[in-house]
C-alpha positions in Angstrom: 78.6 150.1 68.5 80.8 152.1 70.9 83.2 150.9 73.5 82.9 149.6 77.1 84.4 152.1 79.5 84.0 150.4 82.8 83.6 146.9 84.3 82.3 146.3 87.8 82.6 142.8 89.2 81.0 141.6 92.4 82.3 138.1 93.2 79.6 137.4 95.8 81.9 137.0 98.8 82.5 140.7 99.5 85.3 141.1 96.9 85.2 143.3 93.8 87.2 144.1 90.7 87.3 146.5 87.8 89.4 144.3 85.5 88.0 143.2 82.2 88.9 139.6 82.7 89.7 139.1 86.4 90.7 136.1 88.4 89.5 135.5 91.9 90.3 132.8 94.5 87.6 131.9 97.0 88.6 131.0 100.5 85.6 128.7 101.2 83.5 126.3 99.2 79.9 127.0 98.2 77.7 128.7 95.6 78.4 132.4 94.9 76.3 134.8 92.9 78.8 136.7 90.6 77.6 139.9 89.0 79.1 141.9 86.2 78.0 145.5 85.4 79.3 146.8 82.1 79.2 150.6 81.3 79.7 152.0 77.8 81.5 155.1 76.9 78.1 156.8 76.5 77.0 155.8 80.0 74.8 152.9 78.9 74.8 150.0 81.2 73.8 146.4 81.6 74.4 143.7 84.2 74.3 140.0 84.5 74.4 137.6 87.5 75.5 134.0 87.4 76.0 131.5 90.2 79.3 129.7 90.3 80.2 126.7 92.5 83.5 126.4 94.4 84.1 122.7 95.0 86.1 121.4 98.0 89.7 120.4 97.3 90.8 117.1 98.8 93.8 117.1 101.2 96.3 114.4 100.3 97.9 112.6 103.2 99.5 109.2 104.1 101.5 107.6 106.9 104.1 104.9 106.8 106.9 103.3 108.8 110.5 103.1 107.6 111.4 99.5 107.2 114.3 97.1 106.5 115.4 96.0 103.1 113.6 92.6 103.3 110.2 94.1 104.4 107.7 95.8 102.2 106.7 99.4 103.2 102.9 99.7 104.0 101.4 103.0 103.2 98.2 104.0 105.0 96.1 106.6 103.2 94.9 109.5 105.4 93.5 111.8 102.7 90.3 113.7 103.3 87.8 116.0 101.7 85.1 118.3 103.0 81.4 117.6 102.8 80.1 117.8 99.3 83.0 115.9 97.6 84.4 112.5 97.4 87.9 111.2 96.5 87.5 109.1 93.4 91.1 108.3 92.4 94.6 108.0 94.0 97.8 107.9 92.1 100.9 106.6 93.9 104.5 107.2 92.8 106.9 105.1 95.0 110.0 106.9 93.9 111.8 103.9 92.4 110.1 104.0 89.0 107.0 102.1 90.2 103.6 103.7 90.2 100.0 102.6 91.1 96.9 104.2 89.8 93.2 103.5 90.4 91.9 104.1 93.9 94.1 101.9 96.1 93.9 103.1 99.7 96.7 101.3 101.6 99.2 99.8 99.2 102.4 97.9 100.2 105.5 98.2 98.2 108.8 96.3 98.3 112.0 98.1 97.4 114.8 96.2 95.7 117.6 98.1 97.4 118.1 100.2 100.6 118.0 103.9 100.4 115.7 107.0 100.7 112.8 107.2 98.2 110.6 110.2 97.5 107.0 109.0 97.5 104.2 111.1 96.0 100.4 110.7 96.5 98.0 112.6 94.3 94.3 112.4 95.1 91.5 113.6 92.8 87.9 114.4 93.8 84.7 113.7 91.9 84.8 117.3 90.7 88.3 117.1 89.3 90.0 118.9 92.2 93.4 117.5 93.0 95.9 117.6 95.8 99.4 116.2 96.1 101.7 115.3 99.1 105.4 114.3 98.9 107.2 112.4 101.7 110.5 110.5 102.0 110.6 106.9 103.0 113.8 105.2 104.2 114.6 101.6 103.6 117.3 100.5 105.9 120.3 98.3 104.9 120.2 94.7 106.1 123.3 93.4 108.0 125.3 90.7 106.4 126.3 88.2 109.2 129.4 86.0 108.6 132.2 84.4 110.6 135.2 82.2 110.4 135.9 79.3 112.7 138.8 76.8 112.3 138.2 73.1 113.2 139.3 72.0 116.7 139.6 68.7 118.5 137.0 67.5 120.9 136.9 69.3 124.3 139.0 72.2 122.9 137.6 75.8 122.7 136.7 77.0 119.2 137.4 80.7 118.5 134.9 82.5 116.2 136.1 85.5 114.2 133.2 87.7 113.3 133.4 89.1 109.7 129.9 90.6 109.6 129.3 93.9 107.6 126.7 96.5 107.1 126.5 99.5 104.8 125.4 102.1 107.4 125.2 101.9 111.2 126.4 99.5 113.9 125.4 95.9 114.8 124.8 93.7 117.8 125.2 89.9 117.8 123.7 86.8 119.1 125.4 83.4 118.7 123.7 80.0 119.0 126.3 77.2 119.4 124.2 74.2 118.1 121.8 74.5 121.0 124.7 74.1 123.5 124.9 77.8 124.6 124.7 81.4 123.5 126.8 84.5 123.4 126.4 88.2 122.6 130.1 88.8 122.2 131.5 90.0 118.9 134.2 87.3 118.8 133.4 84.5 121.3 134.9 81.2 122.1 133.0 78.0 122.8 133.8 74.4 123.9 131.4 71.9 122.4 130.1 68.7 123.9 130.6 65.9 121.4 132.2 66.0 117.9 131.2 66.1 114.3 129.6 68.8 112.1 127.7 71.2 114.4 125.4 74.0 113.2 126.3 77.5 114.6 124.0 80.5 114.0 125.0 84.1 114.1 122.2 86.7 114.2 123.2 90.3 113.4 120.9 93.2 114.4 121.5 96.7 113.0 121.1 99.9 114.9 117.8 100.4 112.9 116.5 97.0 114.1 117.1 95.1 110.9 117.8 91.4 111.5 119.5 88.7 109.5 120.7 85.2 110.5 123.5 83.0 109.1 123.8 79.3 110.0 126.6 77.1 108.9 128.5 74.0 110.1 131.7 73.9 112.1 133.9 70.9 112.5 134.9 69.3 115.8 137.3 66.4 115.4 136.9 63.4 117.7 139.7 62.7 120.1 141.5 59.3 119.9 140.8 56.9 122.8 144.2 55.6 124.0 144.2 52.0 125.2 146.4 48.9 125.4 146.6 45.5 126.9 149.5 43.7 128.6 149.9 40.2 130.1 151.5 39.5 133.4 155.0 38.3 133.2 157.8 37.2 135.6 160.5 39.6 136.5 163.1 39.8 133.8 160.8 38.7 131.1 159.7 41.3 128.4 156.1 42.6 128.5 
């Protein structure tokens, strides 16, 4: 019977409260003796002490390198937890609708298209404490090498018109003229030795280091070989 007039909490870390149902955040892990003294309106009192455990919270972390569109991104887990706890599960959200649960440390993930993706890693300890980290990964656009070259006759220079493209950034080029020479010009010319269908490769490299190569055949027509025979004749006779 009666009413409780006063509450006195001692949280065991030097903090106190007089609220009926307080909350308290501990700054360090460990075991704390928590005491509650209740005093009635008539001055009657009773106290109780219980020990609570504050478990360590894991720290989620991971590293990665931005990659090109044709290369999977490798994520390296760097999560940690203080002594007294272990990380028992990791949940990855790769930002493109793909997720990975379980306890995979260092997953690799291939993105279908270039762009920036928000990747989330949530780690959970054996005591149910969780931590989340969010980072953005960039998948760079691949260049699209292409060119136009009209057929030429043997021993004539062939002009190459570069029609390569890329979504974002600039490109540098390397040409391989069927093993007969190279060039780093955007629109080079080259005179081939021989004739026929010759394979010419164009490698485009983006400003982010993404590389793609195109190889296709160009036509060099053979020159005719002029020749004739004639018999010796006397003057005045037709040859």
